[in-house]
DSSP file (Angstrom, degrees, kcal/mol; ACC not computed):
  #  RESIDUE AA STRUCTURE BP1 BP2  ACC     N-H-->O    O-->H-N    N-H-->O    O-->H-N    TCO  KAPPA ALPHA  PHI   PSI    X-CA   Y-CA   Z-CA
    1    1 A M              0   0    0      0, 0.0     2,-0.4     0, 0.0     0, 0.0   0.000 360.0 360.0 360.0 127.7    0.0    0.0    0.0
    2    2 A V        -     0   0    0      1,-0.1     2,-0.4     2,-0.0     0, 0.0  -0.682 360.0-117.0 -86.4 133.5    1.4    3.3   -1.0
    3    3 A D    >   -     0   0    0     -2,-0.4     3,-1.4     1,-0.2     4,-0.3  -0.557  16.1-149.8 -71.1 124.6    1.3    6.1    1.5
    4    4 A S  T 3  S+     0   0    0     -2,-0.4     3,-0.4     1,-0.3    -1,-0.2   0.684  95.6  54.3 -71.0 -16.3   -0.9    8.9    0.1
    5    5 A F  T >  S+     0   0    0      1,-0.2     3,-1.8     2,-0.1     4,-0.4   0.408  77.0  97.4 -96.6   3.2    1.0   11.5    2.0
    6    6 A S  G X  S+     0   0    0     -3,-1.4     3,-1.0     1,-0.3    -1,-0.2   0.796  75.5  63.3 -63.5 -26.8    4.5   10.4    0.7
    7    7 A Q  G 3  S+     0   0    0     -3,-0.4    -1,-0.3    -4,-0.3    -2,-0.1   0.711 101.4  52.2 -69.2 -17.9    4.3   13.2   -1.9
    8    8 A F  G <  S+     0   0    0     -3,-1.8    -1,-0.2     2,-0.1    -2,-0.2   0.478  85.5 107.7 -96.7  -3.2    4.3   15.8    0.9
    9    9 A R  S <  S-     0   0    0     -3,-1.0    -3,-0.0    -4,-0.4     0, 0.0  -0.435  72.5-114.4 -76.1 149.3    7.4   14.4    2.7
   10   10 A S    >   -     0   0    0     -2,-0.1     3,-1.1     1,-0.1     4,-0.3  -0.408  19.8-115.3 -80.5 159.3   10.5   16.4    2.5
   11   11 A P  T >> S+     0   0    0      0, 0.0     4,-1.0     0, 0.0     3,-0.8   0.544 100.6  90.1 -69.0  -4.6   13.7   15.2    0.8
   12   12 A L  H 3> S+     0   0    0      1,-0.3     4,-0.9     2,-0.2     3,-0.5   0.863  77.1  60.4 -61.4 -35.6   15.4   15.2    4.2
   13   13 A R  H <4 S+     0   0    0     -3,-1.1    -1,-0.3     1,-0.3     3,-0.2   0.811 103.8  50.7 -65.3 -27.0   14.3   11.6    4.8
   14   14 A H  H <4 S+     0   0    0     -3,-0.8    -1,-0.3    -4,-0.3    -2,-0.2   0.763 109.7  50.8 -77.7 -25.0   16.3   10.5    1.8
   15   15 A A  H >< S+     0   0    0     -4,-1.0     3,-2.4    -3,-0.5     4,-0.2   0.559  79.5 122.0 -89.9  -9.1   19.4   12.4    3.0
   16   16 A K  T 3< S+     0   0    0     -4,-0.9    -3,-0.0     1,-0.3    -4,-0.0  -0.301  82.9  13.1 -56.8 133.2   19.4   10.9    6.5
   17   17 A G  T 3  S+     0   0    0      1,-0.1    -1,-0.3     3,-0.1    -2,-0.1   0.457 105.2  94.4  80.7   0.3   22.6    9.1    7.1
   18   18 A M    <   +     0   0    0     -3,-2.4    -2,-0.1     3,-0.0     3,-0.1   0.305  64.3  96.9-105.3   8.1   24.3   10.7    4.1
   19   19 A G  S    S-     0   0    0      1,-0.2    -3,-0.0    -4,-0.2     0, 0.0   0.183  85.3 -31.9 -82.1-156.9   25.8   13.6    5.9
   20   20 A S        -     0   0    0      1,-0.1    -1,-0.2     2,-0.1    -3,-0.1  -0.241  41.1-144.2 -61.9 142.6   29.3   14.1    7.3
   21   21 A A        -     0   0    0     -3,-0.1    -1,-0.1     1,-0.0    -2,-0.0   0.413  38.6-123.6 -85.9   1.8   31.2   11.1    8.6
   22   22 A K  S    S+     0   0    0      1,-0.1     4,-0.2     4,-0.0    -2,-0.1   0.721  90.3  98.3  63.8  23.5   32.6   13.4   11.3
   23   23 A E     >  +     0   0    0      2,-0.1     4,-2.4     3,-0.1     5,-0.2   0.415  49.7  91.2-116.4  -1.8   36.2   12.6   10.2
   24   24 A G  H  > S+     0   0    0      1,-0.2     4,-2.6     2,-0.2     5,-0.2   0.887  87.5  49.1 -63.2 -40.6   36.9   15.6    8.0
   25   25 A T  H  > S+     0   0    0      2,-0.2     4,-2.6     1,-0.2    -1,-0.2   0.917 112.2  48.0 -66.8 -43.5   38.4   17.6   10.8
   26   26 A H  H  > S+     0   0    0      2,-0.2     4,-2.6     1,-0.2    -2,-0.2   0.919 113.8  47.6 -62.4 -43.6   40.7   14.8   12.0
   27   27 A H  H  X S+     0   0    0     -4,-2.4     4,-2.2     2,-0.2    -2,-0.2   0.932 113.0  47.9 -63.6 -46.6   41.8   14.1    8.4
   28   28 A W  H  X S+     0   0    0     -4,-2.6     4,-1.9     1,-0.2    -2,-0.2   0.919 113.8  47.3 -60.5 -45.0   42.5   17.8    7.8
   29   29 A L  H  X S+     0   0    0     -4,-2.6     4,-2.6     1,-0.2    -1,-0.2   0.892 109.8  53.0 -65.4 -40.6   44.4   18.1   11.0
   30   30 A A  H  X S+     0   0    0     -4,-2.6     4,-2.5     1,-0.2     5,-0.2   0.892 108.3  51.2 -63.0 -39.5   46.5   15.0   10.4
   31   31 A Q  H  X S+     0   0    0     -4,-2.2     4,-2.0     2,-0.2    -1,-0.2   0.915 112.3  46.0 -63.2 -42.4   47.5   16.3    7.0
   32   32 A R  H  X S+     0   0    0     -4,-1.9     4,-2.3     2,-0.2    -2,-0.2   0.903 113.2  48.6 -68.7 -40.6   48.6   19.6    8.5
   33   33 A I  H  X S+     0   0    0     -4,-2.6     4,-2.3     2,-0.2    -2,-0.2   0.922 112.8  47.2 -66.6 -43.6   50.5   18.0   11.4
   34   34 A T  H  X S+     0   0    0     -4,-2.5     4,-1.9     2,-0.2    -1,-0.2   0.876 111.0  52.7 -66.4 -34.7   52.3   15.5    9.1
   35   35 A A  H  X S+     0   0    0     -4,-2.0     4,-1.1    -5,-0.2    -2,-0.2   0.921 110.4  47.7 -64.1 -42.6   53.2   18.4    6.7
   36   36 A L  H  < S+     0   0    0     -4,-2.3     3,-0.4     1,-0.2    -2,-0.2   0.887 111.6  50.3 -64.7 -38.5   54.7   20.4    9.6
   37   37 A A  H  X S+     0   0    0     -4,-2.3     4,-1.4     1,-0.2    -1,-0.2   0.842 106.5  56.4 -68.1 -32.3   56.6   17.3   10.7
   38   38 A L  H  X S+     0   0    0     -4,-1.9     4,-3.0     1,-0.2     5,-0.4   0.753  92.4  71.9 -72.5 -23.0   58.0   16.8    7.2
   39   39 A L  H  X S+     0   0    0     -4,-1.1     4,-2.0    -3,-0.4    -1,-0.2   0.972 107.5  30.8 -59.1 -57.3   59.4   20.3    7.1
   40   40 A P  H  > S+     0   0    0      0, 0.0     4,-2.7     0, 0.0    -1,-0.2   0.880 120.9  53.4 -70.5 -33.8   62.3   19.7    9.5
   41   41 A L  H  X S+     0   0    0     -4,-1.4     4,-2.3     2,-0.2    -2,-0.2   0.920 111.9  43.9 -66.7 -42.3   62.7   16.0    8.5
   42   42 A T  H  X S+     0   0    0     -4,-3.0     4,-2.8     2,-0.2     5,-0.2   0.897 113.2  51.9 -68.3 -39.5   63.0   16.8    4.8
   43   43 A S  H  X S+     0   0    0     -4,-2.0     4,-2.6    -5,-0.4     5,-0.2   0.927 110.9  48.4 -60.8 -44.4   65.4   19.7    5.5
   44   44 A W  H  X S+     0   0    0     -4,-2.7     4,-2.8     2,-0.2    -2,-0.2   0.931 113.1  47.5 -60.3 -46.2   67.5   17.3    7.6
   45   45 A L  H  X S+     0   0    0     -4,-2.3     4,-2.6     2,-0.2     5,-0.2   0.924 113.8  45.7 -64.2 -45.8   67.5   14.7    4.9
   46   46 A V  H  X S+     0   0    0     -4,-2.8     4,-2.2     2,-0.2    -1,-0.2   0.934 115.9  46.4 -63.7 -45.7   68.4   17.1    2.1
   47   47 A F  H  X S+     0   0    0     -4,-2.6     4,-2.1    -5,-0.2    -2,-0.2   0.920 113.8  48.8 -62.4 -44.0   71.1   18.8    4.1
   48   48 A S  H  X S+     0   0    0     -4,-2.8     4,-1.2    -5,-0.2    -2,-0.2   0.919 114.0  44.6 -63.6 -44.8   72.5   15.4    5.2
   49   49 A L  H  < S+     0   0    0     -4,-2.6    -1,-0.2    -5,-0.2    -2,-0.2   0.840 112.4  52.9 -70.3 -31.8   72.6   14.0    1.7
   50   50 A A  H  < S+     0   0    0     -4,-2.2    -1,-0.2    -5,-0.2    -2,-0.2   0.868 112.8  43.4 -70.5 -35.3   74.0   17.2    0.3
   51   51 A T  H  < S+     0   0    0     -4,-2.1     2,-0.4    -5,-0.2    -1,-0.2   0.652  94.8  92.1 -85.3 -14.7   76.9   17.2    2.8
   52   52 A L  S  < S-     0   0    0     -4,-1.2     8,-0.0    -5,-0.2     7,-0.0  -0.663  71.0-147.2 -79.3 130.2   77.6   13.5    2.4
   53   53 A S        -     0   0    0     -2,-0.4    -1,-0.1     1,-0.1    -4,-0.0   0.770  17.1-154.5 -72.5 -22.8   80.2   12.9   -0.3
   54   54 A L        +     0   0    0      1,-0.1     3,-0.1     2,-0.1    -1,-0.1   0.897  33.1 157.8  50.9  48.0   78.6    9.6   -1.3
   55   55 A E        -     0   0    0      1,-0.2     2,-0.3     2,-0.0    -1,-0.1   0.712  66.9 -13.0 -72.2 -19.0   81.8    8.2   -2.7
   56   56 A G  S  > S-     0   0    0      1,-0.1     4,-1.3     0, 0.0     3,-0.2  -0.989  73.0 -90.8-169.2 174.6   80.3    4.8   -2.3
   57   57 A H  H  > S+     0   0    0     -2,-0.3     4,-2.5     1,-0.2     5,-0.2   0.854 116.2  61.5 -63.7 -37.4   77.7    2.6   -0.8
   58   58 A L  H  > S+     0   0    0      1,-0.2     4,-2.4     2,-0.2    -1,-0.2   0.876 101.5  51.8 -62.6 -39.0   79.7    1.9    2.3
   59   59 A E  H  > S+     0   0    0     -3,-0.2     4,-2.4     2,-0.2    -1,-0.2   0.912 111.3  47.2 -64.7 -41.8   79.7    5.6    3.3
   60   60 A F  H  X S+     0   0    0     -4,-1.3     4,-3.0     2,-0.2     5,-0.2   0.921 112.5  48.9 -65.0 -43.7   75.9    5.9    2.9
   61   61 A V  H  X S+     0   0    0     -4,-2.5     4,-1.9     2,-0.2    -2,-0.2   0.890 111.5  50.4 -63.7 -39.2   75.4    2.6    4.9
   62   62 A T  H  X S+     0   0    0     -4,-2.4     4,-0.6    -5,-0.2    -1,-0.2   0.918 112.5  46.8 -63.6 -43.3   77.7    3.9    7.7
   63   63 A W  H >< S+     0   0    0     -4,-2.4     3,-1.0     1,-0.2     6,-0.2   0.934 115.6  44.5 -63.5 -46.2   75.8    7.2    7.8
   64   64 A L  H 3< S+     0   0    0     -4,-3.0    -1,-0.2     1,-0.2    -2,-0.2   0.769 105.7  63.3 -71.2 -24.7   72.4    5.5    7.9
   65   65 A G  H 3< S+     0   0    0     -4,-1.9    -1,-0.2    -5,-0.2    -2,-0.2   0.639  77.6 103.2 -74.9 -14.4   73.7    3.0   10.5
   66   66 A H  S <X S-     0   0    0     -3,-1.0     4,-3.1    -4,-0.6     5,-0.3  -0.509  81.1-126.1 -67.0 135.7   74.3    5.8   13.0
   67   67 A P  H  > S+     0   0    0      0, 0.0     4,-2.3     0, 0.0     5,-0.2   0.848 106.9  47.3 -56.4 -37.9   71.4    5.7   15.5
   68   68 A I  H  > S+     0   0    0      2,-0.2     4,-2.5     1,-0.2     5,-0.2   0.948 115.4  44.2 -70.4 -46.8   70.5    9.3   15.1
   69   69 A S  H  > S+     0   0    0     -6,-0.2     4,-2.2     1,-0.2    -1,-0.2   0.919 115.8  48.7 -61.9 -43.2   70.5    9.2   11.3
   70   70 A G  H  X S+     0   0    0     -4,-3.1     4,-2.3     2,-0.2    -1,-0.2   0.909 111.8  48.3 -63.8 -42.5   68.6    5.9   11.3
   71   71 A T  H  X S+     0   0    0     -4,-2.3     4,-2.3    -5,-0.3    -2,-0.2   0.925 112.8  47.5 -64.8 -44.3   66.0    7.1   13.8
   72   72 A L  H  X S+     0   0    0     -4,-2.5     4,-2.6     1,-0.2    -1,-0.2   0.862 110.9  52.5 -65.8 -34.2   65.4   10.3   11.8
   73   73 A M  H  X S+     0   0    0     -4,-2.2     4,-2.8    -5,-0.2    -1,-0.2   0.905 108.6  50.1 -67.1 -40.3   65.1    8.3    8.6
   74   74 A I  H  X S+     0   0    0     -4,-2.3     4,-2.5     2,-0.2    -2,-0.2   0.915 112.1  48.0 -62.7 -42.6   62.5    6.0   10.2
   75   75 A L  H  X S+     0   0    0     -4,-2.3     4,-2.7     2,-0.2     5,-0.3   0.930 111.8  50.2 -61.3 -45.3   60.6    9.0   11.3
   76   76 A F  H  X S+     0   0    0     -4,-2.6     4,-2.9     1,-0.2     5,-0.3   0.941 112.4  46.1 -58.9 -48.9   60.8   10.5    7.8
   77   77 A L  H  X S+     0   0    0     -4,-2.8     4,-2.4     2,-0.2     5,-0.3   0.922 114.4  47.6 -61.4 -45.0   59.6    7.4    6.1
   78   78 A S  H  X S+     0   0    0     -4,-2.5     4,-1.8    -5,-0.2    -2,-0.2   0.939 117.5  40.7 -62.7 -48.2   56.7    6.9    8.5
   79   79 A V  H  X S+     0   0    0     -4,-2.7     4,-2.8    -5,-0.2     5,-0.2   0.904 114.9  51.8 -69.1 -41.4   55.5   10.5    8.3
   80   80 A A  H  X S+     0   0    0     -4,-2.9     4,-2.6    -5,-0.3    -2,-0.2   0.920 111.7  45.2 -64.7 -44.2   56.1   10.8    4.6
   81   81 A F  H  X S+     0   0    0     -4,-2.4     4,-2.3    -5,-0.3    -1,-0.2   0.890 114.7  48.5 -68.2 -36.9   54.1    7.6    3.7
   82   82 A H  H  X S+     0   0    0     -4,-1.8     4,-2.2    -5,-0.3    -2,-0.2   0.928 113.0  47.7 -66.4 -43.6   51.3    8.6    6.1
   83   83 A H  H  X S+     0   0    0     -4,-2.8     4,-2.1     1,-0.2    -2,-0.2   0.914 112.8  48.9 -62.5 -43.7   51.1   12.1    4.6
   84   84 A G  H  X S+     0   0    0     -4,-2.6     4,-2.6    -5,-0.2     5,-0.2   0.903 110.0  51.2 -63.4 -41.1   51.1   10.8    1.1
   85   85 A Q  H  X S+     0   0    0     -4,-2.3     4,-2.2     1,-0.2    -1,-0.2   0.896 109.0  51.2 -64.1 -39.8   48.4    8.3    1.9
   86   86 A L  H  X S+     0   0    0     -4,-2.2     4,-1.7     2,-0.2    -1,-0.2   0.908 111.5  47.8 -63.3 -41.2   46.3   11.0    3.4
   87   87 A G  H  X S+     0   0    0     -4,-2.1     4,-1.8     2,-0.2    -2,-0.2   0.920 111.9  48.0 -66.1 -44.5   46.7   13.2    0.2
   88   88 A I  H  X S+     0   0    0     -4,-2.6     4,-2.6     1,-0.2    -1,-0.2   0.865 108.0  57.2 -64.6 -35.3   45.9   10.3   -2.2
   89   89 A Q  H  X S+     0   0    0     -4,-2.2     4,-2.8    -5,-0.2    -1,-0.2   0.911 105.3  50.3 -61.3 -42.5   42.8    9.5   -0.1
   90   90 A V  H  X S+     0   0    0     -4,-1.7     4,-2.1     2,-0.2    -1,-0.2   0.923 111.0  48.7 -62.1 -44.1   41.5   13.0   -0.5
   91   91 A V  H  X S+     0   0    0     -4,-1.8     4,-2.2     2,-0.2     5,-0.3   0.927 113.1  47.2 -62.4 -45.0   42.0   12.8   -4.3
   92   92 A I  H  X S+     0   0    0     -4,-2.6     4,-2.1     1,-0.2    -2,-0.2   0.933 113.3  47.9 -62.6 -45.8   40.3    9.5   -4.5
   93   93 A E  H  < S+     0   0    0     -4,-2.8    -1,-0.2     1,-0.2    -2,-0.2   0.839 116.3  44.7 -65.3 -31.8   37.3   10.6   -2.3
   94   94 A D  H  < S+     0   0    0     -4,-2.1    -1,-0.2    -5,-0.2    -2,-0.2   0.825 125.0  27.2 -81.0 -31.7   36.9   13.8   -4.4
   95   95 A Y  H  < S+     0   0    0     -4,-2.2     2,-0.7    -5,-0.2    -2,-0.2   0.553 100.4  78.1-116.0  -8.6   37.2   12.4   -7.9
   96   96 A I     <  +     0   0    0     -4,-2.1    -1,-0.1    -5,-0.3     6,-0.0  -0.896  48.2 176.3-104.9 111.7   36.0    8.8   -7.9
   97   97 A S        +     0   0    0     -2,-0.7     2,-0.5     5,-0.0    -1,-0.2   0.778  53.7  91.8 -87.8 -26.9   32.3    8.7   -7.8
   98   98 A N     >  -     0   0    0      1,-0.2     4,-2.7     2,-0.1     5,-0.2  -0.581  67.4-151.6 -72.0 119.4   31.7    4.9   -8.0
   99   99 A I  H  > S+     0   0    0     -2,-0.5     4,-2.7     1,-0.2     5,-0.2   0.871  91.4  50.2 -64.4 -39.9   31.5    3.8   -4.4
  100  100 A K  H  > S+     0   0    0      2,-0.2     4,-2.2     1,-0.2    -1,-0.2   0.928 114.5  43.6 -66.1 -44.2   32.9    0.2   -5.0
  101  101 A I  H  > S+     0   0    0      2,-0.2     4,-2.7     1,-0.2     5,-0.2   0.913 113.6  52.6 -65.9 -41.4   35.9    1.5   -7.0
  102  102 A R  H  X S+     0   0    0     -4,-2.7     4,-2.4     2,-0.2    -2,-0.2   0.938 111.0  45.8 -59.9 -48.4   36.5    4.3   -4.4
  103  103 A R  H  X S+     0   0    0     -4,-2.7     4,-2.2     1,-0.2    -1,-0.2   0.914 113.3  50.0 -62.0 -42.8   36.5    1.8   -1.5
  104  104 A S  H  X S+     0   0    0     -4,-2.2     4,-2.5    -5,-0.2    -1,-0.2   0.923 111.5  47.9 -62.1 -44.6   38.7   -0.6   -3.3
  105  105 A L  H  X S+     0   0    0     -4,-2.7     4,-2.7     1,-0.2    -1,-0.2   0.880 110.4  52.1 -64.9 -38.2   41.2    2.2   -4.2
  106  106 A L  H  X S+     0   0    0     -4,-2.4     4,-2.4    -5,-0.2    -1,-0.2   0.905 111.2  47.2 -64.8 -40.6   41.2    3.4   -0.6
  107  107 A I  H  X S+     0   0    0     -4,-2.2     4,-2.7     2,-0.2    -2,-0.2   0.934 114.1  46.6 -65.8 -45.8   42.0   -0.1    0.7
  108  108 A V  H  X S+     0   0    0     -4,-2.5     4,-2.8     2,-0.2     5,-0.2   0.906 112.3  51.3 -63.4 -41.3   44.8   -0.6   -1.9
  109  109 A T  H  X S+     0   0    0     -4,-2.7     4,-2.3     2,-0.2    -2,-0.2   0.934 112.8  44.2 -62.8 -46.9   46.2    2.8   -1.1
  110  110 A K  H  X S+     0   0    0     -4,-2.4     4,-2.6     2,-0.2     5,-0.2   0.930 114.7  49.7 -63.5 -44.4   46.3    2.2    2.6
  111  111 A F  H  X S+     0   0    0     -4,-2.7     4,-2.6     1,-0.2    -2,-0.2   0.933 113.2  45.4 -60.5 -47.4   47.7   -1.3    2.2
  112  112 A M  H  X S+     0   0    0     -4,-2.8     4,-2.7     2,-0.2     5,-0.3   0.883 112.4  51.9 -65.6 -38.4   50.5   -0.1   -0.2
  113  113 A S  H  X S+     0   0    0     -4,-2.3     4,-2.4    -5,-0.2     5,-0.2   0.942 113.7  42.7 -62.7 -47.7   51.4    2.8    2.0
  114  114 A Y  H  X S+     0   0    0     -4,-2.6     4,-2.4     2,-0.2    -2,-0.2   0.894 115.0  51.3 -65.6 -39.7   51.7    0.6    5.1
  115  115 A L  H  X S+     0   0    0     -4,-2.6     4,-2.3    -5,-0.2    -2,-0.2   0.943 113.7  42.4 -63.1 -48.5   53.6   -2.0    3.1
  116  116 A L  H  X S+     0   0    0     -4,-2.7     4,-2.2     2,-0.2    -2,-0.2   0.878 114.7  50.5 -68.9 -37.7   56.1    0.4    1.7
  117  117 A A  H  X S+     0   0    0     -4,-2.4     4,-2.6    -5,-0.3    -1,-0.2   0.923 112.1  47.8 -64.4 -43.0   56.6    2.2    4.9
  118  118 A T  H  X S+     0   0    0     -4,-2.4     4,-2.7     2,-0.2     5,-0.2   0.901 110.3  52.1 -64.2 -40.9   57.2   -1.0    6.8
  119  119 A L  H  X S+     0   0    0     -4,-2.3     4,-2.0    -5,-0.2    -1,-0.2   0.911 111.8  46.8 -61.0 -43.1   59.6   -2.2    4.1
  120  120 A G  H  X S+     0   0    0     -4,-2.2     4,-2.2     2,-0.2    -2,-0.2   0.918 113.3  47.6 -64.7 -44.4   61.6    1.1    4.5
  121  121 A V  H  X S+     0   0    0     -4,-2.6     4,-2.6     1,-0.2    -2,-0.2   0.915 112.4  48.8 -64.9 -43.8   61.6    0.9    8.3
  122  122 A V  H  X S+     0   0    0     -4,-2.7     4,-2.4     1,-0.2    -1,-0.2   0.892 110.3  52.5 -63.8 -38.8   62.7   -2.7    8.3
  123  123 A S  H  X S+     0   0    0     -4,-2.0     4,-2.0    -5,-0.2    -2,-0.2   0.922 111.1  45.8 -62.9 -44.1   65.5   -1.9    5.8
  124  124 A V  H  X S+     0   0    0     -4,-2.2     4,-2.6     1,-0.2    -2,-0.2   0.919 112.4  50.9 -65.4 -43.0   66.8    1.0    8.0
  125  125 A L  H  X S+     0   0    0     -4,-2.6     4,-2.7     1,-0.2     5,-0.2   0.887 108.1  53.1 -62.1 -38.1   66.6   -1.2   11.1
  126  126 A R  H  X S+     0   0    0     -4,-2.4     4,-1.9     2,-0.2    -1,-0.2   0.921 110.4  46.8 -62.7 -43.3   68.5   -3.9    9.3
  127  127 A I  H  X S+     0   0    0     -4,-2.0     4,-1.4     2,-0.2    -2,-0.2   0.915 112.9  50.0 -64.7 -42.1   71.3   -1.5    8.4
  128  128 A I  H  < S+     0   0    0     -4,-2.6     4,-0.5     1,-0.2     3,-0.3   0.945 113.7  43.9 -62.3 -47.8   71.4   -0.1   12.0
  129  129 A F  H  < S+     0   0    0     -4,-2.7     3,-0.4     1,-0.2    -1,-0.2   0.794 112.0  52.9 -72.6 -27.1   71.6   -3.5   13.6
  130  130 A E  H  < S+     0   0    0     -4,-1.9    -1,-0.2    -5,-0.2    -2,-0.2   0.762 106.6  53.8 -75.6 -24.3   74.2   -4.8   11.1
  131  131 A S     <        0   0    0     -4,-1.4    -1,-0.2    -3,-0.3    -2,-0.2   0.533 360.0 360.0 -88.3  -4.5   76.5   -1.8   11.8
  132  132 A L              0   0    0     -4,-0.5    -1,-0.2    -3,-0.4    -2,-0.1   0.486 360.0 360.0 -73.9 360.0   76.5   -2.3   15.5
């Protein structure tokens, strides 16, 4: 039986549950904080690599094997991959309208970001522990 008053209902009932996920502020803040953290970390990395003569692989491994350099590199990798994943997420959410494709891309993006960050961190830790 069709409700005879359905024609008088507002479009609000169709929009229920379609509003904000209440995560926009957290996402925006996380992007800004990671961007701020990347400023000194990127400056350190560029300065360190510029002053390193890089005559060979051994010099780089020795530099990266130092606990301070290794720790800062791990921080850089972790923050950079998280920041990149947040940025790619915004692009996917803004430009992919198909919900199934959007969800799939978001899952793949997060997975690849975590995988590559973990690979980088494990690689740095391996160099640090081998140089002890």
